[in-house]
N, CA, C and O of each residue as an XYZ file, in Angstrom:
380
protein
N     -22.357    -23.284   -114.365
C     -21.700    -22.145   -113.756
C     -20.185    -22.270   -113.922
O     -19.628    -23.367   -113.956
N     -19.546    -21.117   -114.023
C     -18.112    -21.068   -114.181
C     -17.470    -20.367   -112.986
O     -18.082    -19.522   -112.333
N     -16.232    -20.739   -112.723
C     -15.442    -20.124   -111.667
C     -14.283    -19.385   -112.332
O     -13.469    -19.994   -113.025
N     -14.212    -18.052   -112.115
C     -13.149    -17.242   -112.703
C     -11.907    -17.336   -111.829
O     -11.968    -17.109   -110.620
N     -10.770    -17.675   -112.453
C      -9.520    -17.872   -111.720
C      -8.529    -16.734   -111.907
O      -7.500    -16.697   -111.234
N      -8.819    -15.820   -112.797
C      -7.899    -14.728   -113.085
C      -7.195    -14.947   -114.408
O      -7.155    -16.061   -114.929
N      -6.640    -13.869   -114.946
C      -5.867    -13.904   -116.197
C      -6.656    -14.563   -117.330
O      -6.115    -15.357   -118.100
N      -7.932    -14.224   -117.418
C      -8.818    -14.729   -118.475
C      -8.979    -16.249   -118.458
O      -9.236    -16.858   -119.497
N      -8.828    -16.857   -117.290
C      -9.000    -18.300   -117.151
C     -10.225    -18.570   -116.291
O     -10.331    -18.098   -115.159
N     -11.135    -19.331   -116.848
C     -12.324    -19.775   -116.122
C     -12.444    -21.278   -116.270
O     -11.938    -21.868   -117.225
N     -13.119    -21.884   -115.313
C     -13.317    -23.328   -115.364
C     -14.760    -23.629   -114.974
O     -15.332    -22.965   -114.109
N     -15.326    -24.612   -115.603
C     -16.682    -25.022   -115.285
C     -16.673    -25.681   -113.901
O     -15.865    -26.573   -113.639
N     -17.569    -25.240   -113.023
C     -17.578    -25.762   -111.646
C     -17.729    -27.272   -111.605
O     -17.128    -27.933   -110.757
N     -18.516    -27.819   -112.500
C     -18.742    -29.271   -112.498
C     -17.497    -30.060   -112.917
O     -17.433    -31.270   -112.702
N     -16.510    -29.383   -113.511
C     -15.268    -30.044   -113.919
C     -14.212    -30.054   -112.818
O     -13.187    -30.721   -112.960
N     -14.439    -29.328   -111.721
C     -13.449    -29.251   -110.646
C     -13.448    -30.541   -109.842
O     -14.474    -30.953   -109.300
N     -12.289    -31.168   -109.774
C     -12.105    -32.382   -108.971
C     -11.608    -32.008   -107.590
O     -12.043    -32.586   -106.594
N     -10.694    -31.041   -107.519
C     -10.157    -30.631   -106.229
C      -9.475    -29.281   -106.289
O      -8.967    -28.865   -107.330
N      -9.475    -28.598   -105.141
C      -8.782    -27.322   -104.975
C      -7.786    -27.517   -103.842
O      -8.160    -27.929   -102.743
N      -6.515    -27.220   -104.110
C      -5.462    -27.528   -103.154
C      -4.635    -26.287   -102.825
O      -4.353    -25.474   -103.705
N      -4.252    -26.145   -101.573
C      -3.420    -25.049   -101.094
C      -1.963    -25.440   -101.332
O      -1.500    -26.458   -100.819
N      -1.256    -24.646   -102.094
C       0.141    -24.966   -102.435
C       1.021    -25.036   -101.197
O       1.880    -25.913   -101.107
N       0.828    -24.132   -100.237
C       1.662    -24.129    -99.037
C       1.519    -25.425    -98.243
O       2.489    -25.892    -97.646
N       0.348    -25.997    -98.230
C       0.123    -27.208    -97.451
C       0.582    -28.479    -98.152
O       0.903    -29.464    -97.487
N       0.617    -28.475    -99.473
C       0.968    -29.709   -100.174
C       2.288    -29.643   -100.922
O       2.777    -30.678   -101.375
N       2.879    -28.468   -101.067
C       4.088    -28.324   -101.872
C       5.305    -29.010   -101.261
O       6.263    -29.299   -101.978
N       5.294    -29.273    -99.977
C       6.440    -29.919    -99.357
C       6.450    -31.422    -99.602
O       7.464    -32.082    -99.376
N       5.349    -31.956   -100.053
C       5.262    -33.397   -100.311
C       5.943    -33.734   -101.639
O       5.682    -33.088   -102.654
N       6.809    -34.737   -101.632
C       7.511    -35.157   -102.849
C       6.517    -35.607   -103.912
O       6.701    -35.330   -105.097
N       5.480    -36.290   -103.495
C       4.475    -36.784   -104.430
C       3.810    -35.630   -105.184
O       3.581    -35.722   -106.390
N       3.503    -34.549   -104.472
C       2.862    -33.394   -105.100
C       3.807    -32.733   -106.091
O       3.402    -32.373   -107.196
N       5.066    -32.574   -105.697
C       6.045    -31.978   -106.608
C       6.174    -32.820   -107.871
O       6.230    -32.281   -108.976
N       6.221    -34.140   -107.710
C       6.308    -35.036   -108.865
C       5.065    -34.927   -109.743
O       5.161    -34.935   -110.970
N       3.902    -34.825   -109.110
C       2.650    -34.693   -109.838
C       2.637    -33.416   -110.679
O       2.262    -33.449   -111.851
N       3.044    -32.294   -110.086
C       3.061    -31.022   -110.809
C       4.092    -31.032   -111.935
O       3.837    -30.494   -113.012
N       5.255    -31.639   -111.692
C       6.273    -31.763   -112.742
C       5.756    -32.589   -113.910
O       5.960    -32.244   -115.074
N       5.085    -33.682   -113.580
C       4.523    -34.566   -114.606
C       3.462    -33.837   -115.427
O       3.427    -33.966   -116.651
N       2.600    -33.072   -114.762
C       1.562    -32.304   -115.463
C       2.198    -31.286   -116.412
O       1.717    -31.078   -117.526
N       3.280    -30.658   -115.960
C       3.974    -29.690   -116.808
C       4.601    -30.382   -118.015
O       4.517    -29.884   -119.138
N       5.217    -31.512   -117.781
C       5.869    -32.265   -118.851
C       4.856    -32.735   -119.897
O       5.148    -32.751   -121.092
N       3.667    -33.115   -119.433
C       2.614    -33.597   -120.336
C       1.775    -32.459   -120.914
O       0.774    -32.699   -121.590
N       2.191    -31.213   -120.643
C       1.504    -30.004   -121.123
C       0.057    -29.940   -120.654
O      -0.834    -29.539   -121.402
N      -0.163    -30.341   -119.406
C      -1.484    -30.282   -118.790
C      -1.542    -29.206   -117.714
O      -2.545    -29.072   -117.013
N      -0.465    -28.444   -117.588
C      -0.374    -27.402   -116.566
C      -0.708    -26.047   -117.182
O      -0.141    -25.657   -118.203
N      -1.643    -25.333   -116.543
C      -2.074    -24.022   -117.018
C      -1.788    -23.003   -115.919
O      -2.053    -23.261   -114.745
N      -1.252    -21.857   -116.294
C      -0.999    -20.784   -115.339
C      -2.105    -19.747   -115.465
O      -2.332    -19.204   -116.547
N      -2.791    -19.473   -114.366
C      -3.832    -18.449   -114.345
C      -3.230    -17.189   -113.734
O      -3.560    -16.825   -112.606
N      -2.357    -16.531   -114.469
C      -1.699    -15.321   -114.002
C      -0.199    -15.499   -113.886
O       0.330    -16.609   -113.950
N       0.470    -14.368   -113.713
C       1.930    -14.377   -113.624
C       2.438    -14.328   -112.191
O       3.634    -14.496   -111.952
N       1.544    -14.100   -111.239
C       1.948    -14.003   -109.833
C       2.288    -15.373   -109.263
O       1.973    -16.406   -109.854
N       2.931    -15.362   -108.114
C       3.264    -16.586   -107.412
C       1.975    -17.328   -107.059
O       1.099    -16.746   -106.419
N       1.832    -18.594   -107.455
C       0.582    -19.308   -107.186
C       0.415    -19.645   -105.707
O       1.380    -19.970   -105.015
N      -0.836    -19.561   -105.236
C      -1.174    -19.917   -103.865
C      -1.958    -21.218   -103.816
O      -2.068    -21.848   -102.764
N      -2.504    -21.616   -104.962
C      -3.309    -22.834   -104.990
C      -3.239    -23.462   -106.378
O      -2.757    -22.857   -107.335
N      -3.736    -24.694   -106.453
C      -3.914    -25.292   -107.767
C      -5.198    -26.094   -107.775
O      -5.640    -26.611   -106.749
N      -5.783    -26.185   -108.952
C      -7.019    -26.926   -109.149
C      -6.745    -28.111   -110.050
O      -5.957    -28.023   -110.991
N      -7.387    -29.195   -109.760
C      -7.366    -30.354   -110.636
C      -8.738    -30.417   -111.267
O      -9.748    -30.476   -110.565
N      -8.780    -30.406   -112.583
C     -10.053    -30.445   -113.286
C     -10.092    -31.649   -114.208
O      -9.055    -32.137   -114.657
N     -11.272    -32.110   -114.481
C     -11.459    -33.241   -115.377
C     -12.792    -33.120   -116.078
O     -13.628    -32.294   -115.712
N     -12.981    -33.930   -117.063
C     -14.215    -33.930   -117.843
C     -14.923    -35.273   -117.677
O     -14.363    -36.238   -117.157
N     -16.136    -35.300   -118.125
C     -16.891    -36.553   -118.093
C     -16.268    -37.561   -119.053
O     -15.440    -37.200   -119.890
N     -16.662    -38.807   -118.933
C     -16.118    -39.859   -119.781
C     -16.334    -39.569   -121.263
O     -15.445    -39.819   -122.078
N     -17.501    -39.046   -121.618
C     -17.773    -38.758   -123.030
C     -16.873    -37.651   -123.550
O     -16.422    -37.705   -124.694
N     -16.608    -36.652   -122.726
C     -15.709    -35.573   -123.144
C     -14.283    -36.096   -123.278
O     -13.550    -35.676   -124.173
N     -13.887    -37.009   -122.396
C     -12.543    -37.579   -122.487
C     -12.361    -38.348   -123.790
O     -11.283    -38.335   -124.384
N     -13.424    -39.016   -124.227
C     -13.310    -39.779   -125.463
C     -13.127    -38.855   -126.671
O     -12.670    -39.299   -127.724
N     -13.476    -37.590   -126.525
C     -13.275    -36.596   -127.590
C     -11.936    -35.873   -127.439
O     -11.702    -34.865   -128.106
N     -11.068    -36.370   -126.582
C      -9.729    -35.796   -126.448
C      -9.570    -34.789   -125.329
O      -8.493    -34.209   -125.187
N     -10.600    -34.557   -124.526
C     -10.501    -33.623   -123.403
C     -10.192    -34.423   -122.147
O     -10.882    -35.396   -121.842
N      -9.166    -34.020   -121.422
C      -8.807    -34.770   -120.225
C      -8.493    -33.846   -119.067
O      -8.871    -32.675   -119.077
N      -7.806    -34.369   -118.076
C      -7.521    -33.616   -116.856
C      -6.538    -32.481   -117.113
O      -5.685    -32.548   -117.998
N      -6.691    -31.437   -116.305
C      -5.787    -30.286   -116.337
C      -5.453    -29.889   -114.908
O      -6.233    -30.123   -113.985
N      -4.287    -29.286   -114.740
C      -3.872    -28.718   -113.457
C      -3.699    -27.229   -113.694
O      -2.962    -26.820   -114.591
N      -4.383    -26.411   -112.885
C      -4.356    -24.969   -113.075
C      -3.754    -24.316   -111.836
O      -4.305    -24.428   -110.741
N      -2.623    -23.635   -112.009
C      -2.005    -22.884   -110.922
C      -2.673    -21.521   -110.852
O      -2.854    -20.852   -111.870
N      -3.041    -21.116   -109.636
C      -3.830    -19.899   -109.459
C      -3.248    -19.038   -108.350
O      -2.744    -19.555   -107.352
N      -3.319    -17.704   -108.528
C      -2.795    -16.782   -107.522
C      -3.738    -16.623   -106.338
O      -3.327    -16.108   -105.298
N      -4.991    -17.052   -106.467
C      -5.961    -16.951   -105.378
C      -5.767    -18.095   -104.391
O      -5.330    -19.181   -104.772
N      -6.089    -17.855   -103.134
C      -5.948    -18.909   -102.129
C      -7.028    -19.969   -102.320
O      -8.071    -19.706   -102.918
N      -6.770    -21.152   -101.813
C      -7.742    -22.247   -101.888
C      -9.026    -21.865   -101.165
O     -10.118    -22.202   -101.621
N      -8.904    -21.169   -100.051
C     -10.087    -20.730    -99.287
C     -10.939    -19.766   -100.129
O     -12.165    -19.881   -100.143
N     -10.304    -18.829   -100.823
C     -11.040    -17.893   -101.675
C     -11.750    -18.617   -102.809
O     -12.906    -18.328   -103.117
N     -11.051    -19.557   -103.425
C     -11.649    -20.301   -104.527
C     -12.835    -21.141   -104.060
O     -13.859    -21.215   -104.740
N     -12.689    -21.768   -102.902
C     -13.796    -22.562   -102.356
C     -14.989    -21.665   -102.047
O     -16.134    -22.048   -102.289
N     -14.727    -20.480   -101.518
C     -15.799    -19.532   -101.237
C     -16.501    -19.105   -102.512
O     -17.730    -19.047   -102.566
N     -15.713    -18.805   -103.542
C     -16.286    -18.415   -104.830
C     -17.107    -19.548   -105.437
O     -18.127    -19.312   -106.085
N     -16.659    -20.758   -105.223
C     -17.351    -21.913   -105.801
C     -18.555    -22.332   -104.967
O     -19.316    -23.212   -105.371
N     -18.734    -21.701   -103.794
C     -19.869    -22.063   -102.946
C     -19.639    -23.362   -102.214
O     -20.588    -24.059   -101.852
N     -18.368    -23.692   -101.995
C     -18.023    -24.945   -101.339
C     -17.241    -24.696   -100.062
O     -16.431    -25.533    -99.663
N     -17.466    -23.574    -99.421
C     -16.701    -23.194    -98.240
C     -16.728    -24.281    -97.166
O     -15.722    -24.506    -96.492
N     -17.867    -24.957    -96.999
C     -17.970    -25.975    -95.958
C     -17.085    -27.194    -96.241
O     -16.826    -27.985    -95.334
N     -16.615    -27.357    -97.488
C     -15.761    -28.485    -97.829
C     -14.277    -28.182    -97.668
O     -13.446    -29.080    -97.800
N     -13.935    -26.933    -97.384
C     -12.538    -26.546    -97.258
C     -11.988    -27.008    -95.918
O     -12.602    -26.804    -94.871
N     -10.822    -27.631    -95.973
C     -10.140    -28.040    -94.743
C      -8.737    -27.486    -94.781
O      -8.101    -27.451    -95.835
N      -8.257    -27.057    -93.641
C      -6.890    -26.538    -93.557
C      -5.904    -27.668    -93.628
O      -4.696    -27.437    -93.574
């Protein structure tokens, strides 16, 4: 199954490592450094032109990584709560 994030960006549900609310984590220096690093390493994907409300961390299985596929960070205009609901993981969402 795939999760549609907007702007023609979809991600395989099994590849999602985490869904994070930007408002709750953006004030942390560690998070800002992480996002800057992802951008510098060209691992940051924008799912739309609007101001992002959340970001997803995705990864592949070990075999896929050996073929050159690795982690990605996807900025999304949808809220973390909406994405969790779409993914069927509403019970795992924490404020």
